[in-house]
C-alpha positions in Angstrom: -77.3 189.0 -44.1 -80.7 187.5 -43.3 -79.4 188.0 -39.6 -78.9 191.9 -39.8 -82.5 192.5 -41.6 -84.4 190.0 -39.1 -82.5 191.6 -36.3 -81.1 188.3 -35.2 -77.7 187.3 -33.3 -78.1 183.9 -33.2 -77.8 181.8 -36.3 -78.0 178.2 -36.0 -76.9 175.9 -39.3 -78.4 172.2 -39.1 -77.5 169.2 -41.2 -77.1 165.7 -40.7 -74.6 164.2 -38.9 -73.6 161.3 -41.4 -71.9 163.9 -43.5 -68.8 164.7 -41.6 -66.7 166.3 -44.1 -69.1 168.7 -44.7 -69.6 169.5 -40.8 -65.8 169.9 -41.2 -65.5 172.5 -44.1 -69.3 174.2 -42.2 -66.9 174.7 -38.6 -64.1 176.0 -40.2 -65.8 178.4 -42.4 -67.7 179.6 -39.3 -64.6 180.2 -37.7 -63.0 182.4 -40.6 -65.8 184.4 -40.7 -65.7 184.9 -36.8 -61.7 185.6 -37.2 -62.2 188.2 -40.3 -64.4 190.5 -38.2 -67.9 189.8 -40.1 -69.8 188.8 -37.4 -68.7 191.8 -35.2 -71.3 194.7 -33.7 -74.4 195.3 -36.1 -76.7 192.5 -35.1 -79.5 191.7 -32.3 -82.4 194.3 -32.1 -80.2 197.3 -30.6 -77.8 196.7 -33.4 -74.4 196.6 -30.7 -74.2 192.9 -30.3 -71.7 190.1 -32.4 -73.4 187.4 -34.3 -73.0 183.7 -32.8 -73.4 181.3 -35.2 -73.9 177.6 -34.0 -73.4 174.7 -36.7 -75.1 171.9 -35.2 -75.0 168.5 -36.4 -78.0 166.3 -36.1 -77.9 162.4 -34.9 -79.3 161.4 -39.0 -83.0 161.8 -39.7 -85.1 162.4 -42.3 -87.8 163.9 -40.2 -86.0 166.8 -39.0 -86.2 167.8 -42.5 -89.5 168.9 -41.6 -88.9 172.5 -39.6 -90.4 171.7 -36.5 -89.2 168.4 -35.8 -85.7 170.4 -36.6 -86.2 173.0 -33.7 -87.0 169.8 -31.5 -83.9 168.2 -32.3 -82.1 171.5 -31.8 -83.5 171.8 -28.2 -82.0 168.5 -27.3 -85.3 166.5 -27.7 -86.4 163.2 -30.3 -87.2 164.9 -34.0 -91.1 164.8 -34.0 -93.4 167.2 -35.9 -94.5 169.8 -33.9 -98.2 170.9 -34.1 -99.4 174.3 -36.0 -100.0 177.0 -34.9 -98.0 178.5 -33.1 -95.8 178.6 -36.2 -92.0 179.2 -35.7 -91.9 182.3 -36.7 -94.1 183.5 -34.0 -92.7 181.0 -31.3 -89.8 178.7 -32.7 -86.5 177.9 -31.2 -86.8 178.0 -27.3 -90.4 179.8 -28.0 -88.8 182.9 -29.3 -89.8 184.1 -33.1 -87.3 182.2 -35.7 -87.1 182.3 -39.6 -86.1 179.0 -40.7 -84.9 178.7 -44.5 -83.4 175.9 -46.8 -79.3 176.9 -47.0 -79.7 177.2 -50.8 -82.3 180.1 -50.2 -79.9 182.1 -47.6 -77.3 181.4 -50.3 -79.0 183.1 -53.1 -78.6 186.7 -51.1 -75.2 188.0 -51.5 -75.6 187.7 -55.4 -78.8 189.3 -55.5 -77.2 192.0 -53.1 -74.6 192.6 -55.2 -76.0 192.4 -58.4 -79.6 194.0 -57.8 -82.9 192.0 -58.2 -83.2 192.7 -62.2 -80.1 190.7 -62.6 -81.6 187.8 -60.4 -85.1 188.3 -61.9 -83.8 188.4 -65.5 -82.9 184.3 -65.0 -85.8 181.9 -64.9 -89.4 182.0 -66.0 -91.9 184.7 -65.2 -93.1 183.0 -61.7 -90.1 181.3 -61.1 -87.6 183.5 -61.4 -83.8 183.4 -60.4 -81.9 180.0 -60.2 -81.3 177.3 -58.6 -79.1 174.0 -57.7 -80.1 170.6 -60.1 -78.9 167.4 -58.8 -78.8 164.8 -61.4 -77.8 161.7 -60.0 -78.7 157.9 -61.8 -77.5 156.7 -65.2 -76.6 159.5 -66.6 -72.6 159.5 -67.7 -71.7 162.4 -65.6 -73.7 162.8 -62.3 -73.2 165.9 -60.6 -74.6 169.6 -59.0 -76.1 171.7 -61.8 -76.5 175.5 -61.3 -79.0 176.8 -63.7 -81.8 179.2 -64.3 -85.6 177.9 -63.7 -87.3 176.9 -66.5 -84.1 174.7 -67.7 -85.4 170.9 -69.1 -84.8 167.6 -68.1 -83.2 167.1 -71.5 -81.0 169.9 -71.2 -79.9 168.4 -68.1 -79.1 164.9 -69.2 -77.2 166.7 -71.9 -75.1 168.5 -69.6 -74.5 165.3 -67.3 -73.3 163.7 -70.9 -76.2 161.8 -71.6 -77.9 158.3 -70.4 -75.0 156.3 -70.2 -73.9 154.7 -73.1 -76.0 151.6 -74.5 -78.8 152.5 -73.0 -82.0 154.7 -73.1 -84.3 156.8 -70.5 -87.0 154.8 -68.9 -88.6 156.9 -66.0 -86.7 160.0 -64.0 -88.4 161.7 -60.8 -88.0 165.5 -61.1 -87.8 166.5 -56.9 -86.4 163.3 -55.3 -88.5 160.2 -54.4 -91.5 161.9 -52.7 -92.4 163.3 -56.0 -94.5 162.0 -59.0 -92.7 159.3 -61.6 -92.1 161.2 -64.7 -91.2 159.4 -68.3 -89.5 160.2 -71.4 -92.7 162.1 -72.4 -91.7 165.0 -69.7 -88.0 165.6 -70.9 -89.1 169.0 -72.4 -91.3 170.2 -69.4 -89.8 173.4 -67.9 -88.3 172.5 -64.5 -90.0 175.6 -62.6 -92.6 174.9 -59.8 -95.8 176.1 -62.0 -94.9 173.9 -65.1 -93.9 170.7 -63.5 -96.9 171.0 -60.9 -99.1 171.4 -64.3 -97.2 168.1 -65.8 -98.2 166.3 -62.4 -95.2 166.4 -60.4 -93.5 168.6 -58.1 -90.0 170.1 -58.4 -89.5 169.9 -54.5 -85.7 169.8 -53.8 -85.1 169.2 -57.5 -83.0 165.8 -57.0 -83.2 164.7 -59.9 -82.9 160.7 -60.8 -82.7 159.3 -63.8 -83.5 155.3 -64.3 -83.1 153.5 -67.9 -84.7 150.4 -69.2 -82.3 148.2 -66.7 -84.4 149.4 -63.7 -87.6 147.5 -62.4 -89.8 150.3 -60.9 -91.0 148.1 -58.4 -87.8 147.6 -57.1 -86.7 151.4 -56.7 -90.5 152.0 -55.3 -89.7 149.3 -52.7 -86.0 150.6 -52.0 -87.9 154.3 -51.6 -90.5 152.9 -49.6 -88.2 151.1 -47.3 -86.6 154.7 -46.3 -89.9 155.8 -45.6 -90.8 153.3 -43.5 -87.4 153.6 -41.6 -87.2 157.0 -41.3 -90.8 157.5 -40.0 -91.0 158.9 -36.5 -94.1 156.8 -35.4 -95.8 160.0 -34.4 -99.1 159.3 -35.8 -101.1 156.1 -37.3 -101.3 157.0 -40.4 -97.5 157.1 -41.2 -96.5 154.5 -39.3 -98.8 151.9 -40.2 -98.9 152.8 -43.8 -95.7 152.6 -44.4 -94.9 149.4 -42.4 -97.8 147.5 -44.5 -96.6 149.1 -47.9 -92.9 147.9 -47.2 -94.5 144.4 -46.4 -96.2 144.4 -50.1 -93.9 145.9 -51.8 -91.0 143.1 -50.7 -94.0 140.7 -51.6 -94.3 141.9 -55.0 -90.3 142.6 -55.3 -89.7 138.8 -54.3 -92.9 137.7 -57.1 -95.0 136.3 -54.2 -97.6 138.9 -54.9 -100.9 137.9 -54.3 -103.7 139.3 -56.6 -105.3 142.2 -55.0 -101.6 143.3 -53.9 -101.4 146.2 -56.4 -105.2 147.5 -54.9 -104.2 147.0 -51.7 -101.5 149.1 -52.1 -103.6 151.9 -53.9 -106.2 151.7 -50.7 -103.1 151.7 -47.8 -101.2 155.3 -49.9 -104.6 156.8 -50.5 -105.1 156.4 -46.9 -101.6 158.2 -46.0 -102.1 161.1 -48.5 -103.2 164.0 -46.7 -103.9 162.0 -43.1 -100.8 162.0 -41.7 -99.4 164.5 -39.2 -96.5 165.8 -41.6 -95.5 165.9 -45.3 -93.4 162.5 -44.8 -96.4 160.7 -44.9 -97.2 162.4 -48.4 -94.0 161.6 -49.5 -94.6 157.8 -48.5 -97.6 157.5 -51.1 -96.5 159.5 -53.9 -94.5 156.8 -55.4 -96.4 154.0 -54.4 -99.4 155.6 -56.3 -97.6 157.4 -58.9 -95.8 153.9 -60.0 -98.5 151.7 -60.2 -100.3 154.4 -62.4 -97.5 154.4 -65.1 -95.8 150.7 -64.4 -99.4 149.1 -63.2 -98.1 145.8 -65.5 -95.0 145.6 -63.5 -96.2 145.7 -60.2 -99.0 142.9 -61.5 -96.3 141.1 -62.5 -95.1 140.4 -59.0 -97.6 137.9 -58.4 -97.2 134.4 -58.5 -98.7 131.9 -60.3 -99.7 129.3 -57.4 -101.0 132.5 -55.7 -103.6 133.2 -58.1 -104.5 129.5 -58.0 -104.9 129.5 -54.4 -106.6 132.9 -54.0 -109.0 133.5 -57.2 -111.2 136.3 -54.5 -107.5 137.3 -53.4 -109.1 140.6 -51.5 -111.2 138.6 -48.8 -109.0 135.9 -48.9 -106.4 138.2 -47.7 -108.5 140.1 -44.9 -109.8 136.1 -43.8 -106.1 135.0 -43.5 -105.5 138.1 -41.3 -108.2 137.8 -39.1 
């Protein structure tokens, strides 16, 4: 549908290579579409060419979720974000005009065409219309994917997932994956639409809602996320390449209880110097959980200081700098 609308005769579906089962299903679906005649004439600017769909499995890089890094990967190069402009719509894959959308966005088209825009607009909120996939994982009885209208609350989604696991209570959660600011129980009734979540201080993002109960250390969770972002950084820009490395070192230190007084302030300083200064959004994503974790659970981060360190370094900030020199 999207290809017919823009006069395109070659479409690519890109996914991570690790999801082999999804890749096999995708290849089979493309073959079925071709065999059924759905991809015959009617595509391209002249309307008399068939549509070619290429399912491409990447080598497993988070950075290729950034649209221009994805284009580099498709062209056979290392996935690095490109400088914009030019934007993909003007000069994208192989320097040709390219439309890039998340698969979920494209998948909403058949329902809209079959049932009409009024049907789609009848769901959701005034500014965030329609429905989406909400992925609920973590400490709930039945993790899974839930298709629901925008504006549903986390309280309702947790109920659909069977509630927080028996004998435990919610401690914190994230509304849009690890790259979004942390929410607590007090935000359970925030409508999950883009404007309401932003107004409450976070982002809806990918709608990967992760639930954590009271048994979980915030420091440990943020450390795992920081390790992930440091590993997935492409290394192209200095703030992200260097900042994620140093945040990881400090987070590991705090997690192990070997932190130095001043480490939390240093984390805030490093994260603040990554946010808004990296080449692409991965740098912002790495800084967000650190800053929001400290904001909401500062005492847990400071609990990672060692007693010995406090005695050795009463003026930790200057002592750490002198040690580094």
